[in-house]
LOLUM-21818 format. One line per field, with one value per residue: residue number from 1; residue in three letters; x, y, z of N, C-alpha, C in turn. Coordinates in steps of 0.2 Angstrom, whole numbers, plus 2048, in hexadecimal, padded with zeros to 3 digits. Layout:
N
lumdo: NUM  ...
vextor: Ala  ...
n.X: X  ...
n.Y: Y  ...
n.Z: Z  ...
ca.X: X  ...
ca.Y: Y  ...
ca.Z: Z  ...
c.X: X  ...
c.Y: Y  ...
c.Z: Z  ...
//
This chain:
113
lumdo: 1  2  3  4  5  6  7  8  9  10  11  12  13  14  15  16  17  18  19  20  21  22  23  24  25  26  27  28  29  30  31  32  33  34  35  36  37  38  39  40  41  42  43  44  45  46  47  48  49  50  51  52  53  54  55  56  57  58  59  60  61  62  63  64  65  66  67  68  69  70  71  72  73  74  75  76  77  78  79  80  81  82  83  84  85  86  87  88  89  90  91  92  93  94  95  96  97  98  99  100  101  102  103  104  105  106  107  108  109  110  111  112  113
vextor: Arg  Ala  Val  Ala  Trp  Leu  Asp  Ala  Arg  Gly  Asn  Leu  Ser  Trp  Leu  Gln  Ala  Ala  Val  Ala  Asp  Ala  Arg  Gly  Arg  Val  Ser  Arg  Ala  Ala  Arg  Asp  Ala  Val  Glu  Pro  Tyr  Val  Thr  Pro  Ala  Asp  Lys  Glu  His  Leu  Trp  Ser  Leu  Val  Thr  Ala  Pro  Thr  Ser  Ala  Ala  His  Val  Gln  Arg  Asn  Gly  Leu  Ala  Leu  Leu  Ala  Gln  Leu  Asp  Lys  Trp  Thr  Arg  Ile  Pro  Phe  Phe  Val  Ser  Ala  Ala  Ala  Ser  Pro  Asp  Ala  Gln  Leu  Ala  Ser  Gln  Gly  Asp  Asp  Ala  Val  Asp  Asp  Arg  Arg  Val  Ile  Glu  His  Ala  Ala  His  Pro  Ala  Asp  Glu
n.X: 804  80A  812  809  802  80D  812  808  805  812  816  80E  80F  815  80C  801  805  806  7F8  7F6  7FB  7FD  7F9  7EA  7E8  7F2  7F0  7E3  7E6  7EF  7E6  7DD  7E6  7E9  7DD  7D8  7DF  7DD  7DC  7D5  7E0  7E5  7DD  7DF  7EA  7E4  7DA  7E2  7E6  7DA  7D7  7E2  7E9  7EE  7E9  7E2  7D2  7D0  7D8  7D3  7C6  7CB  7D1  7C5  7BE  7C7  7C5  7B8  7B9  7BB  7B3  7A1  79F  7AB  7AE  7A3  7A4  7AF  7AA  79F  7A6  7AD  7A2  79F  7A8  7B1  7B6  7AF  7B0  7B4  7AA  79F  7A3  7A3  796  791  796  790  783  783  77C  781  78F  78E  787  78C  799  7A3  79F  7A1  79D  78F  789
n.Y: 7FA  806  809  80C  817  820  822  81D  81E  81E  812  809  7FD  7F4  7F3  7EF  7E2  7DD  7DB  7CE  7C7  7BA  7BB  7C1  7CE  7D6  7D5  7DC  7E8  7ED  7ED  7F7  802  802  804  812  815  80D  809  807  802  7F8  7ED  7E0  7DB  7DB  7D2  7C7  7C5  7C0  7B5  7AC  79C  79A  7A3  7A9  7A9  7B6  7BE  7BD  7C3  7D0  7D3  7D4  7DE  7E9  7E9  7ED  7FB  800  807  803  7FB  7F6  7EE  7E5  7D9  7D2  7CF  7C6  7BC  7B7  7B2  7A8  79F  78F  78D  78B  794  7A0  7A2  7A4  7B1  7B8  7B8  7BF  7CB  7CF  7CF  7D9  7E8  7F4  7F3  7F1  7FC  808  808  80F  81C  820  82A  82B  822
n.Z: 800  804  7F9  7EF  7F5  7F5  7E8  7DD  7CF  7C9  7CC  7C5  7BD  7C5  7CF  7C8  7C5  7D2  7D5  7D1  7DC  7E8  7F4  7FC  802  7FD  7EF  7EF  7F4  7EA  7DF  7E4  7E3  7D5  7CF  7CC  7C1  7B6  7A5  794  78D  796  797  791  798  7A5  7A3  7A1  7AE  7B4  7AD  7AE  7B0  7BD  7C5  7D4  7DD  7E3  7DB  7CE  7D1  7D5  7C9  7C0  7C7  7C4  7B6  7B6  7B7  7AB  79C  798  78C  789  795  796  78D  793  79F  79B  795  7A0  7A7  79F  7A1  7A2  7AF  7BE  7C9  7C4  7BA  7C3  7C9  7BD  7BA  7C5  7C2  7B6  7BA  7C3  7C4  7C7  7C4  7B6  7B1  7B8  7BC  7B4  7B8  7C7  7CF  7CD  7D4
ca.X: 800  80E  814  803  801  812  812  804  806  819  817  808  811  817  805  7FD  808  804  7F1  7F6  7FE  7F9  7F6  7E4  7E8  7F7  7EC  7DE  7EA  7F1  7E0  7DB  7EB  7E9  7D6  7D7  7E3  7DB  7DA  7D4  7E6  7E6  7D8  7E2  7EE  7DF  7D6  7E6  7E6  7D4  7D7  7E8  7E7  7F0  7E5  7DE  7CC  7D1  7DC  7CD  7C2  7CE  7D1  7BF  7BD  7CA  7C2  7B2  7BB  7BA  7AC  79C  79F  7B1  7AE  79E  7A7  7B3  7A5  79B  7AB  7AE  79C  79E  7AE  7B0  7B8  7A9  7B1  7B5  7A4  79B  7A5  7A1  78F  78F  798  78B  77D  783  77A  786  795  78C  784  78E  7A0  7A7  79D  7A0  799  788  786
ca.Y: 800  80C  80B  80F  81E  825  823  818  81F  81D  80B  805  7F6  7F0  7F3  7EA  7DB  7DB  7D9  7C7  7C4  7B4  7BE  7C5  7D5  7D9  7D6  7E1  7EF  7EF  7EE  7FE  807  803  806  819  816  808  80C  802  7FE  7F3  7E8  7D9  7D9  7DA  7CC  7C1  7C3  7BD  7AE  7A8  796  79A  7A9  7A7  7AC  7BD  7C1  7BD  7C8  7D6  7D5  7D6  7E4  7EE  7E9  7F1  802  802  808  7FD  7F7  7F3  7E9  7DF  7D3  7CE  7CC  7C1  7B7  7B4  7AF  7A2  79B  788  78D  78D  79A  7A6  7A3  7A7  7B8  7BC  7B9  7C4  7D2  7D0  7D0  7DF  7EE  7FA  7F2  7F2  803  80E  808  815  822  81F  830  82B  81D
ca.Z: 800  804  7F2  7EC  7F8  7F3  7E0  7D9  7C8  7C7  7CD  7C3  7BA  7CB  7D3  7C4  7C6  7D9  7D5  7D1  7E2  7EB  7FB  7FA  804  7F9  7E9  7F0  7F5  7E3  7DB  7E6  7E1  7CE  7CD  7C9  7BB  7B1  79F  790  78B  79B  797  790  79E  7AA  7A1  7A2  7B5  7B5  7A9  7AF  7B4  7C4  7C9  7DA  7DC  7E4  7D5  7C9  7D4  7D4  7C1  7BE  7CA  7C0  7B0  7B7  7B7  7A4  799  798  786  78A  79A  796  78A  797  7A4  798  794  7A6  7A9  79B  7A2  7A5  7B6  7C2  7CD  7BF  7B7  7C8  7C9  7B7  7BB  7CA  7BF  7B1  7BE  7C8  7C0  7C9  7C0  7AF  7B0  7BB  7BE  7B1  7BB  7CE  7D2  7CC  7D9
c.X: 804  810  80F  802  807  812  80F  806  80D  81A  811  80A  812  810  801  7FF  806  7FC  7F1  7F9  7FA  7F6  7F0  7E5  7ED  7F3  7E7  7E1  7EC  7EB  7DE  7DF  7EA  7E2  7D5  7DB  7E2  7D9  7D8  7DA  7E8  7E2  7DB  7E6  7E9  7DC  7DB  7E7  7E0  7D4  7DD  7E6  7E9  7ED  7E1  7D7  7CC  7D4  7D7  7C8  7C4  7CF  7CB  7BD  7C1  7C7  7BC  7B3  7BB  7B3  7A8  79E  7A6  7B1  7A9  7A1  7AB  7AF  7A1  7A0  7AD  7A8  79C  7A4  7AD  7B2  7B2  7AA  7B1  7AE  79F  79D  7A3  79A  78D  791  793  785  77D  782  77F  78C  793  78B  788  796  7A5  7A5  79C  79C  791  785  783
c.Y: 806  80E  80F  816  823  827  81E  818  81D  815  806  7FE  7F2  7EE  7EE  7E3  7D9  7D9  7D1  7C3  7BF  7B6  7C3  7CC  7D9  7DA  7DC  7E8  7F1  7F1  7F5  803  808  805  80D  81A  811  80B  806  7FE  7F8  7ED  7E1  7D7  7D7  7D3  7C6  7C0  7BF  7B6  7AA  7A2  796  79F  7A6  7AB  7B4  7C1  7C2  7C3  7CF  7D8  7D7  7DD  7EA  7EE  7ED  7F8  804  803  802  7F9  7F4  7ED  7E3  7D9  7CF  7CB  7C6  7BB  7B3  7B0  7A8  79D  794  788  790  793  7A0  7A7  7A6  7AF  7BB  7BD  7BF  7CB  7D4  7D2  7D7  7E5  7F4  7F9  7F3  7F9  809  80D  80D  81B  821  824  82F  826  820
c.Z: 800  7FD  7EE  7EE  7F5  7EC  7DC  7D2  7C5  7C8  7CA  7C0  7C0  7CF  7CF  7C5  7CD  7DA  7D5  7D7  7E5  7F1  7F9  7FC  7FF  7F2  7EA  7F0  7EE  7DF  7DD  7E3  7D9  7CC  7C9  7C3  7B6  7AB  79A  78D  790  79B  795  795  7A4  7A9  7A2  7A9  7B7  7B3  7AA  7B3  7BB  7C8  7CE  7D9  7DE  7DF  7D0  7CB  7D3  7CD  7BF  7C1  7C6  7B9  7B0  7B6  7AF  7A1  798  792  786  78F  799  792  78E  79D  7A1  797  79A  7A8  7A5  79C  7A4  7AD  7BA  7C6  7C9  7BC  7BC  7C9  7C3  7B7  7BF  7C6  7BA  7B5  7C2  7C3  7C1  7C5  7B9  7AD  7B2  7BD  7BA  7B4  7C2  7D1  7D2  7D1  7DF
//
């Protein structure tokens, strides 16, 4: 967290890698630090976090949460793909993301919530 507080923008590549950390608290702190800086250019990297065979459930969840920061038409295909995954845990998280109206309609506009 200290790295994120001091210079999140300057350490984005390190923080993005930390989202995949096996420790849930580290992954969540990295997600929180990266969230304001997510851009459409990050979508493939974020999707790779979600779909990596070694990704723990918290990494998948944090990857989907970061994808939720993208505009609606960019994020929906990722959520639908997650929901259609043969991995039951990922499919459940994808279903939740698709079903969550706040994620679908308002993630790009958090002030509207």
